[in-house]
C-alpha positions in Angstrom: 11.2 -13.4 -9.2 11.2 -9.6 -9.5 11.8 -8.1 -12.9 14.9 -6.1 -13.6 14.7 -2.3 -13.6 13.8 -0.8 -17.0 16.2 2.1 -16.6 19.4 0.6 -15.0 18.9 -3.2 -15.3 19.3 -3.7 -11.6 17.8 -6.7 -9.9 17.3 -4.8 -6.6 13.6 -3.9 -6.9 10.8 -3.9 -4.4 7.1 -4.5 -5.0 5.4 -1.3 -4.0 2.1 -3.0 -3.1 4.0 -5.0 -0.5 5.8 -1.9 0.7 2.4 -0.1 1.1 1.0 -3.0 3.2 4.1 -3.0 5.4 3.9 0.8 5.7 0.2 0.6 6.8 1.0 -2.2 9.3 4.1 -0.4 10.7 2.3 2.9 10.9 -0.6 1.4 12.8 1.7 -0.4 15.2 3.8 2.7 15.9 0.7 5.0 16.2 -0.9 2.6 18.6 2.1 2.2 20.8 3.0 5.9 20.9 -0.6 7.0 21.7 -1.1 4.4 24.4 2.3 5.2 26.0 1.6 9.0 26.0 -1.9 8.5 27.5 -0.5 6.2 30.2 2.6 8.2 31.2 1.7 11.9 30.4 2.1 14.1 33.4 -0.5 16.7 32.3 -4.1 16.0 31.7 -4.8 14.6 28.3 -7.8 15.1 26.0 -9.6 12.2 27.7 -10.1 12.8 31.4 -12.0 10.5 33.8 -15.0 12.2 35.3 -18.0 11.1 37.4 -20.3 11.4 34.4 -17.9 9.5 32.0 -15.6 7.4 34.1 -12.5 6.0 32.3 -9.6 4.2 33.9 -6.1 4.7 32.7 -6.2 1.5 30.8 -9.4 2.4 29.0 -7.9 5.8 28.1 -4.8 4.0 26.7 -7.0 1.7 24.6 -9.0 4.5 23.2 -5.9 6.6 22.5 -4.1 3.5 21.0 -7.0 2.8 18.6 -7.2 6.4 17.4 -3.4 6.6 17.1 -3.3 3.3 15.2 -5.8 4.6 12.7 -3.8 7.8 12.2 -0.6 5.8 11.9 -2.1 3.5 9.3 -3.2 6.5 7.3 0.2 8.1 7.5 1.9 4.8 6.4 -0.4 4.5 3.4 0.3 8.1 2.4 4.0 7.7 2.7 4.2 4.9 0.1 1.2 5.8 -2.1 2.9 8.8 -3.7 5.6 6.5 -5.1 3.2 4.5 -7.2 3.5 5.2 -11.0 0.3 5.7 -13.0 -1.2 2.9 -15.0 -2.1 -0.8 -14.6 0.0 -3.7 -13.5 2.2 -4.5 -10.6 4.1 -1.5 -9.2 7.9 -1.8 -8.7 10.5 0.5 -7.3 14.2 0.2 -8.2 16.4 0.5 -5.1 19.4 1.3 -7.2 18.2 4.3 -9.2 14.8 5.1 -7.7 12.9 4.5 -10.9 9.2 3.5 -10.3 7.6 1.4 -13.1 4.7 -1.0 -13.6 4.9 -4.5 -15.1 1.9 -6.2 -16.6 1.7 -9.7 -15.5 
């Protein structure tokens, strides 16, 4: 059971470690899908072009773009949540009522 907020006694709090993990997973998924879609359906030539020396099919280009986009998306998701973490030890929590971030020692 989550603790109540230390500032407003609200029970609506979220574990920031869980939020960080969800942010990383969501960012990776969105980055992968967006990069793969753009590489498959872009009208202009992208950064990866098939050539006789380095032949890449459209699917291979989509896989490479999706992997790099997924890594960038995961990093962005991590950075979006990490700045909310309060300093110190313990489990980080964020109150959804007043926005107060605090840690609770288990």
